[in-house]
C-alpha positions as a printed Julia matrix, in Angstrom:
145×3 Matrix{Float64}:
  89.33   78.34   80.43
  91.1    80.6    83.17
  93.07   84.26   81.9
  96.52   85.25   83.27
  96.43   88.5    84.67
  98.91   90.83   83.87
 100.21   91.36   87.42
 101.76   87.94   87.78
 103.89   88.19   84.56
 107.0    89.7    86.17
 110.58   90.55   84.79
 113.84   89.7    86.51
 117.18   90.24   85.94
 120.21   88.34   87.05
 122.56   90.09   89.49
 125.47   87.88   89.84
 123.74   86.27   92.62
 120.11   85.99   92.12
 117.11   87.24   89.8
 115.88   90.45   91.08
 112.41   91.31   90.27
 112.25   94.78   87.86
 110.41   96.85   90.72
 107.38   98.56   90.43
 106.54   97.82   86.71
 103.46   99.17   85.36
 103.95   96.89   81.95
 106.11   94.69   80.42
 106.02   92.54   77.29
 107.87   90.01   75.25
 107.82   90.15   71.53
 108.79   87.57   69.13
 109.23   88.23   65.46
 110.3    85.64   62.23
 111.67   86.72   59.2
 109.73   85.21   56.21
 111.62   84.15   53.26
 109.53   84.33   49.87
 110.38   82.35   46.73
 109.27   81.65   43.32
 110.09   79.42   40.51
 109.92   79.04   36.73
 107.87   75.53   37.64
 105.06   77.46   39.09
 104.93   81.23   37.71
 102.88   83.46   40.01
 103.0    81.28   42.72
 104.85   82.76   46.1
 105.92   80.27   48.28
 106.94   81.53   52.11
 109.35   79.76   54.49
 110.08   81.14   58.06
 113.58   82.21   58.54
 115.59   83.69   61.39
 113.49   84.47   64.69
 114.18   87.19   67.09
 112.82   88.61   70.45
 112.74   91.66   72.67
 111.3    92.5    76.14
 110.24   96.13   76.66
 109.56   96.99   80.33
 108.13  100.54   82.13
 107.95  101.24   85.52
 107.88  103.58   88.51
 111.62  104.74   89.69
 112.2   104.05   93.21
 115.54  103.46   95.07
 117.1    99.93   94.77
 120.7   100.72   95.66
 121.07  103.35   98.61
 120.88  102.42  102.28
 117.43  101.89  102.98
 116.45  101.48   99.14
 114.79   98.19   98.15
 118.12   96.45   97.3
 116.68   92.91   96.25
 114.53   94.58   93.46
 115.95   96.35   90.36
 115.05   99.85   89.04
 116.31  102.43   86.81
 119.71  102.72   89.2
 120.19   99.03   89.31
 119.42   98.7    85.29
 121.59  101.51   84.76
 124.95   99.61   86.06
 123.58   96.86   83.88
 123.37   98.99   80.82
 126.74  100.49   81.47
 128.29   97.24   81.7
 129.73   94.78   78.83
 128.05   91.81   80.26
 124.84   90.56   78.56
 122.03   90.38   80.44
 120.16   87.29   81.64
 116.66   87.52   82.35
 113.48   85.61   83.7
 109.72   86.33   83.11
 107.2    84.79   85.53
 104.69   83.33   82.9
 101.71   82.7    85.25
 101.19   78.83   84.15
 101.06   76.09   86.26
 103.5    73.93   84.18
 106.03   76.66   83.19
 106.51   79.0    85.74
 109.26   81.08   83.85
 111.0    82.11   80.81
 114.41   82.78   80.52
 117.03   84.22   78.03
 119.81   86.11   77.62
 119.92   89.65   75.99
 121.81   93.16   75.49
 119.88   96.05   77.07
 119.64   98.15   74.08
 117.49  101.17   75.44
 117.19  102.7    78.84
 115.27  105.79   79.6
 114.67  107.89   82.79
 111.4   109.95   82.65
 110.72  112.83   85.63
 108.05  115.0    84.66
 107.61  118.07   87.35
 104.9   116.83   89.87
 104.92  113.37   88.95
 106.33  110.27   89.54
 109.57  109.48   87.98
 109.59  106.54   85.5
 111.84  104.47   83.47
 111.61  102.03   80.61
 114.14   99.49   78.97
 114.42   97.45   76.15
 116.28   93.96   76.02
 117.1    92.59   72.46
 117.33   88.76   73.02
 120.45   86.83   71.92
 119.71   82.9    71.6
 116.51   81.17   72.35
 113.89   81.67   74.95
 113.87   78.71   77.66
 112.06   77.02   80.47
 115.34   75.64   82.02
 117.13   78.17   84.05
 120.75   78.87   82.74
 121.98   80.22   86.21
 120.85   77.28   88.38
């Protein structure tokens, strides 16, 4: 059994023409959750039954801040500066995440960017973090194709 290295699981965001890889990621994650509905009946006192309710997901990403918009910058990548334009816009953010799997190369989805932070400590590289809250399902077919 082969393990999948985190290096190949790259998050990208749609820029109206193509997916831009989020630059210099140090980590990114996809977290899926489900609500649990509990019930009891008088037919079976003291026994709790559980069913799966609504599902949700979010994506978090952290990386080193690089120039991706200025002349001489890496304009095919997305960093804090590009993500800031998405955050301030009114449109949802379409995303793609490489899976590292041979038969399902990417996951796709639509989200709302709910958090974007820039951290700039003295004498260290500036970093950013972002959170995307999913809207709809995670799919394996590109909705932008």
